[in-house]
C-alpha positions in Angstrom: 114.4 -225.7 -15.9 112.5 -222.5 -16.7 111.6 -222.1 -13.0 115.2 -222.6 -12.0 116.4 -220.0 -14.5 113.8 -217.6 -13.3 114.7 -218.2 -9.7 118.3 -217.5 -10.5 117.3 -214.2 -12.2 118.0 -215.3 -15.7 116.0 -214.7 -18.9 114.9 -217.8 -20.9 114.5 -215.7 -24.0 118.1 -214.4 -23.7 119.4 -217.9 -23.2 117.9 -218.8 -26.6 119.6 -216.0 -28.5 121.9 -217.3 -31.2 122.1 -214.7 -34.0 123.8 -215.0 -37.3 127.4 -213.9 -37.4 126.9 -211.8 -40.5 123.9 -210.0 -38.8 125.9 -209.2 -35.6 128.9 -207.9 -37.6 126.6 -205.7 -39.7 124.8 -204.3 -36.7 128.1 -203.6 -35.0 129.6 -201.7 -37.9 126.3 -199.7 -38.4 126.7 -198.1 -35.1 127.6 -194.4 -35.6 130.6 -194.5 -33.3 132.0 -197.7 -35.0 131.2 -197.0 -38.6 134.2 -194.9 -39.6 136.9 -197.2 -38.2 135.4 -200.6 -38.9 133.9 -200.1 -42.4 137.2 -200.8 -44.2 137.7 -204.0 -42.2 134.1 -205.1 -43.0 134.9 -204.7 -46.7 137.8 -207.1 -46.3 135.6 -209.6 -44.4 132.4 -209.6 -46.6 133.7 -212.0 -49.3 134.7 -214.5 -46.6 131.3 -214.2 -44.8 129.5 -214.9 -48.1 131.7 -217.7 -49.2 132.5 -219.6 -46.0 129.9 -218.8 -43.3 126.8 -217.1 -44.7 124.4 -219.1 -42.3 126.7 -219.5 -39.3 125.4 -218.4 -36.0 127.6 -217.4 -33.0 127.2 -220.9 -31.5 128.7 -222.3 -34.7 131.7 -220.0 -34.7 134.0 -222.8 -33.6 137.8 -222.8 -33.8 137.5 -225.0 -37.0 135.1 -222.5 -38.6 137.4 -219.6 -37.7 140.4 -221.5 -39.3 138.4 -221.9 -42.5 137.7 -218.2 -42.5 141.4 -217.4 -42.0 142.5 -219.7 -44.8 140.0 -218.1 -47.1 141.3 -214.6 -46.2 144.8 -215.8 -46.8 144.0 -216.1 -50.5 144.1 -212.3 -50.6 145.8 -211.0 -47.6 149.0 -211.5 -45.5 148.7 -212.5 -41.8 149.2 -208.9 -40.7 146.2 -207.9 -42.8 144.1 -210.9 -41.8 144.3 -209.7 -38.3 142.1 -206.7 -39.1 138.9 -208.5 -40.2 139.3 -211.1 -37.5 139.6 -208.3 -35.0 136.3 -207.0 -36.3 134.7 -210.4 -35.7 136.1 -210.5 -32.2 134.9 -207.0 -31.4 131.4 -207.7 -32.8 131.1 -211.0 -30.8 132.0 -209.3 -27.6 129.6 -206.4 -28.2 126.7 -208.8 -28.8 127.4 -210.7 -25.6 127.8 -207.6 -23.4 124.6 -206.2 -21.7 123.4 -202.9 -23.1 122.1 -200.0 -21.1 118.9 -201.9 -20.4 120.9 -205.0 -19.3 119.9 -206.9 -22.4 122.2 -209.0 -24.6 121.9 -210.0 -28.2 123.7 -213.3 -27.9 124.3 -215.8 -25.1 127.4 -217.1 -26.9 130.8 -215.5 -26.7 133.2 -217.7 -28.7 136.9 -216.8 -28.4 138.1 -215.5 -31.7 141.5 -216.2 -33.3 142.6 -212.6 -34.1 146.3 -212.0 -33.2 148.9 -212.1 -35.9 150.8 -214.8 -33.9 147.7 -217.1 -33.8 146.9 -216.5 -37.5 150.5 -217.4 -38.5 150.2 -220.6 -36.5 146.9 -221.5 -38.3 148.6 -220.9 -41.7 151.9 -222.5 -40.7 153.5 -219.2 -41.8 156.5 -217.5 -40.3 155.7 -214.5 -38.2 156.0 -211.3 -40.3 158.8 -208.9 -39.7 157.8 -205.5 -38.3 156.7 -203.1 -41.0 158.9 -200.3 -39.9 160.7 -199.5 -43.1 161.1 -195.8 -44.0 163.1 -193.8 -46.5 166.5 -192.3 -45.6 166.6 -188.5 -45.1 167.5 -187.8 -48.7 164.8 -190.0 -50.1 162.2 -188.5 -47.8 163.2 -185.1 -49.1 162.6 -186.4 -52.6 159.1 -187.6 -51.6 158.3 -184.1 -50.2 159.7 -182.4 -53.4 157.5 -184.7 -55.5 154.4 -183.1 -54.0 155.3 -179.6 -55.1 152.1 -177.8 -56.2 150.0 -180.3 -54.3 149.0 -178.2 -51.2 147.0 -180.9 -49.4 149.7 -183.5 -49.6 152.5 -181.0 -48.7 150.5 -180.1 -45.5 149.9 -183.8 -44.8 153.7 -184.4 -45.1 154.6 -181.5 -42.8 152.1 -182.6 -40.1 153.2 -186.2 -40.4 156.9 -185.4 -40.3 156.5 -183.0 -37.3 154.4 -185.1 -34.9 154.8 -188.6 -36.4 151.1 -189.2 -35.5 148.7 -191.9 -36.5 147.2 -191.6 -39.9 143.7 -190.5 -38.8 145.2 -187.8 -36.6 147.3 -186.4 -39.4 144.6 -186.2 -42.1 142.0 -184.8 -39.6 144.3 -182.1 -38.2 142.4 -178.8 -37.7 143.2 -175.2 -37.0 141.1 -175.3 -33.8 143.6 -177.8 -32.4 146.4 -175.2 -32.5 146.6 -173.1 -29.3 149.4 -170.5 -29.3 152.5 -172.5 -30.0 151.0 -175.8 -28.8 149.1 -178.4 -30.8 146.5 -180.8 -29.3 147.1 -183.9 -31.4 143.8 -185.5 -30.4 141.6 -185.6 -33.5 137.8 -184.9 -33.3 135.7 -187.9 -32.0 138.8 -190.0 -31.3 139.0 -190.9 -27.6 142.2 -191.9 -25.9 142.7 -195.5 -24.9 145.0 -197.2 -22.4 147.7 -197.5 -25.1 146.9 -194.7 -27.5 147.3 -191.2 -26.2 147.0 -187.8 -28.0 149.3 -185.3 -26.2 149.5 -181.6 -26.4 152.9 -180.8 -27.9 155.0 -177.7 -28.5 155.1 -177.1 -32.2 158.7 -176.8 -33.6 159.1 -173.1 -34.7 159.5 -173.7 -38.4 156.4 -176.0 -38.5 154.5 -173.5 -36.4 155.3 -170.7 -38.9 153.8 -172.8 -41.7 150.7 -173.9 -39.7 149.8 -170.3 -38.8 149.7 -169.5 -42.5 147.0 -172.1 -43.2 143.7 -170.2 -42.9 141.3 -173.1 -43.3 139.8 -175.0 -40.4 140.5 -178.4 -42.0 144.1 -178.3 -43.0 144.3 -181.4 -45.1 140.7 -182.1 -46.0 141.3 -185.3 -48.0 140.5 -189.0 -47.2 142.7 -191.9 -46.5 142.1 -193.5 -49.9 143.2 -190.4 -51.8 146.3 -190.0 -49.6 147.2 -193.7 -50.3 146.7 -193.2 -54.0 149.0 -190.1 -54.0 151.7 -191.9 -52.1 151.4 -194.9 -54.4 152.0 -192.7 -57.4 155.0 -191.0 -55.9 156.6 -194.2 -54.6 156.3 -195.8 -58.1 157.9 -192.7 -59.6 160.7 -192.6 -57.1 161.3 -196.3 -56.9 160.3 -196.6 -53.2 158.0 -199.6 -53.3 157.6 -199.9 -49.5 156.5 -196.3 -48.9 153.1 -196.2 -47.1 151.5 -193.6 -44.8 152.9 -195.4 -41.8 156.5 -194.9 -43.1 156.3 -191.2 -41.9 155.6 -192.3 -38.3 158.5 -194.7 -38.4 160.7 -191.9 -39.9 159.9 -189.6 -37.0 160.7 -192.4 -34.5 164.1 -192.8 -36.0 164.6 -189.0 -35.9 163.9 -188.9 -32.2 166.4 -191.7 -31.6 169.2 -190.4 -33.8 168.9 -186.6 -34.1 171.8 -186.2 -31.5 174.0 -188.2 -33.9 173.0 -186.3 -37.0 172.7 -182.7 -35.7 174.5 -182.5 -32.4 171.4 -181.8 -30.3 170.8 -183.4 -26.9 169.7 -187.0 -27.0 165.9 -187.3 -26.6 165.0 -189.2 -23.5 162.9 -192.3 -24.0 160.0 -190.9 -22.0 159.9 -187.9 -24.4 160.0 -190.2 -27.4 157.0 -192.1 -26.1 155.0 -189.0 -25.3 155.8 -187.3 -28.6 154.2 -190.1 -30.6 151.3 -190.8 -28.3 152.4 -193.9 -26.5 151.6 -194.3 -22.8 154.6 -195.1 -20.6 153.8 -198.4 -18.8 155.5 -197.7 -15.5 153.6 -196.5 -12.4 155.9 -193.6 -11.9 154.7 -191.9 -15.1 151.2 -191.6 -13.6 152.3 -189.1 -11.0 152.4 -185.3 -11.4 151.6 -183.5 -14.6 153.3 -183.3 -18.0 153.5 -179.7 -19.3 154.0 -179.5 -23.1 157.5 -178.0 -22.6 158.5 -181.2 -20.9 159.2 -182.6 -24.4 161.5 -179.8 -25.5 164.3 -182.1 -26.4 162.0 -183.8 -28.9 160.8 -180.5 -30.3 164.4 -179.5 -30.9 165.2 -182.8 -32.6 162.2 -182.4 -34.9 163.1 -178.7 -35.7 166.6 -179.8 -36.8 165.2 -182.6 -39.0 162.5 -180.3 -40.6 165.2 -177.7 -41.6 167.3 -180.4 -43.1 164.4 -181.9 -45.1 163.4 -178.4 -46.2 167.0 -177.7 -47.5 167.2 -181.1 -49.3 163.7 -180.7 -50.9 164.5 -177.2 -52.3 162.2 -175.4 -49.9 159.2 -177.6 -50.6 158.5 -178.5 -47.0 158.7 -175.0 -45.5 157.5 -172.6 -48.3 157.7 -169.6 -45.9 161.2 -170.5 -44.9 162.6 -171.7 -41.5 161.6 -169.7 -38.4 164.0 -166.9 -37.6 163.9 -164.0 -35.2 160.6 -163.4 -33.5 159.2 -166.6 -35.1 161.7 -168.8 -33.3 160.3 -169.4 -29.8 163.1 -171.9 -29.0 165.7 -169.2 -29.6 163.8 -166.7 -27.4 163.5 -169.2 -24.7 167.2 -170.0 -24.8 168.1 -166.3 -24.6 165.8 -165.9 -21.6 167.5 -168.7 -19.8 170.9 -167.0 -20.4 169.7 -163.7 -18.9 168.2 -165.5 -15.9 171.3 -167.4 -14.9 174.5 -166.7 -16.7 176.6 -168.7 -14.2 174.8 -171.9 -15.4 175.8 -171.0 -19.0 179.4 -170.5 -17.9 179.4 -174.1 -16.7 177.8 -175.3 -19.9 180.4 -173.6 -22.1 183.2 -175.1 -19.9 181.8 -178.6 -20.5 181.8 -177.9 -24.3 178.0 -178.1 -24.3 175.6 -175.4 -25.1 171.9 -175.2 -24.0 169.8 -178.3 -24.7 173.1 -180.2 -25.1 174.1 -178.9 -28.6 177.7 -179.6 -29.4 180.2 -176.7 -29.6 182.0 -176.5 -33.0 185.2 -174.5 -32.6 188.7 -174.4 -31.3 189.2 -175.7 -27.7 190.2 -173.4 -24.9 193.7 -174.5 -24.5 194.5 -172.0 -21.7 191.3 -171.7 -19.6 193.1 -169.3 -17.2 194.1 -166.9 -20.0 197.7 -166.7 -19.0 200.7 -165.8 -21.2 199.9 -164.6 -24.7 196.2 -164.6 -24.0 196.4 -162.4 -21.0 194.3 -159.3 -21.0 195.7 -156.3 -22.7 194.5 -152.7 -22.6 194.0 -151.7 -26.2 191.4 -150.0 -28.5 189.4 -152.5 -30.6 186.8 -151.3 -33.0 186.6 -147.9 -31.4 186.2 -149.4 -27.9 189.1 -149.0 -25.4 189.4 -151.5 -22.6 191.1 -154.6 -21.4 190.3 -157.6 -23.7 191.2 -161.2 -24.0 191.3 -163.3 -27.1 189.0 -166.3 -26.6 189.8 -168.3 -29.8 191.0 -168.1 -33.3 187.4 -168.5 -34.5 184.1 -168.0 -32.7 182.9 -170.8 -30.6 179.4 -171.5 -31.8 176.8 -174.2 -31.9 176.6 -176.4 -35.0 172.9 -175.4 -35.1 173.5 -171.8 -34.1 171.2 -170.4 -36.7 168.4 -172.6 -35.5 168.0 -172.1 -31.8 171.3 -172.0 -29.9 173.1 -168.8 -28.8 176.8 -168.6 -29.4 179.4 -168.4 -26.7 179.4 -164.7 -27.4 175.7 -164.4 -26.7 176.2 -166.2 -23.4 179.0 -163.8 -22.4 176.9 -160.8 -23.4 174.1 -162.1 -21.3 176.4 -161.9 -18.3 177.0 -158.2 -18.9 180.4 -158.4 -20.7 181.5 -156.6 -23.8 182.1 -158.9 -26.9 183.7 -157.8 -30.2 184.2 -159.8 -33.3 186.9 -158.6 -35.8 186.7 -159.7 -39.4 190.1 -159.4 -41.3 189.9 -156.7 -43.9 192.6 -158.3 -46.1 190.9 -160.8 -48.4 194.2 -162.8 -48.6 194.5 -163.1 -44.9 195.2 -166.6 -43.5 192.7 -165.9 -40.7 189.4 -166.7 -42.5 187.2 -166.6 -39.4 186.3 -163.6 -37.2 188.3 -163.3 -33.9 186.3 -163.1 -30.7 187.4 -160.8 -27.9 185.9 -160.5 -24.5 186.3 -157.5 -22.2 188.4 -158.5 -19.2 186.6 -160.3 -16.4 189.1 -162.7 -14.9 186.5 -165.0 -13.4 184.2 -165.3 -16.3 185.2 -168.6 -17.9 187.5 -170.0 -15.2 186.8 -173.3 -13.5 
């Protein structure tokens, strides 16, 4: 038998390897690159290793033994939580059976480990758990933010989590060195990408960027996961939100990306942008072609900017202590204005369709007479010290619902095309006309179909 094994290129010593399960798990977690992620799972697993299988080797890790381990874990944990220590067992077993750099293995056994939530539920005859995707409504999330007033690390954690909707480790380890101009590299230090977990470079919404630039430290949060969980537990008990966990912030951002167009009138965020924003890899082959510049996800950035401003207002300014981005701080506004100057004809078409740049809805009186005939025909008059031929566009200015955030008004669009725009505010406080009146210097083809 030994001669046959040697002739086949095998190693008799390796074939005899059958280490203790506890020893293999301990060696695996002790690896420097594994320690940080797997140590909490080991702490969950240790009581079961000691009580159920202290002397079990990998050859003895039978399906029956695994089921006894799962039932013991079920005394303390739900199926969703049991998945974590069993995933550790699976990873350690595979690591021991895989050849190292010198083509040596630590075990000749590779038992298949029951680790999925579906399999664990079957062992326990338990119903499959519902997705843990609960998150607070906007008003309650604002209350959570406000509850951290005076707690700078947690306020920073909240802003990063509510801006990018990242995974917990990426949020708490965010650093100043990851910010490049107005773009943020969401990949945390020593955290490689996987086939399913990506860490994109994203454009930072202007108001969040204004805050992040004011944080001088390299480590923005600088607190551990246990401390964060304790802080959230205290706040959720105080506010009566028993389901609030760190992952709730990620779910909140996902809902924002889906529903911002309903809440704020911005353009719907395409599915591909939603996936990229939160670090999910699109599964289709087409997504592998070409490159994805950070500005590709502008619809997502706009949706998050709108939500952050809303949360800041509801929280009494707790989320954005330096105030929302305005003027030179608002790169979205500057970009929109640049597009208007480059191609005003495109903006004419957008205004005709009752849509402004990035799809924001127009909030104002409709153009009942697009050809400006009859009473709205151009008249040569003097308005505000300027003499010329003017047309009244509407009884109140046509403007975006989020005009103060990033969208130019119709007047801005017309000015970008080189036309003169005047707004008249009634001097009489008792006037029935409460809104300014917008006039445009006569250019007959400006707004026509």
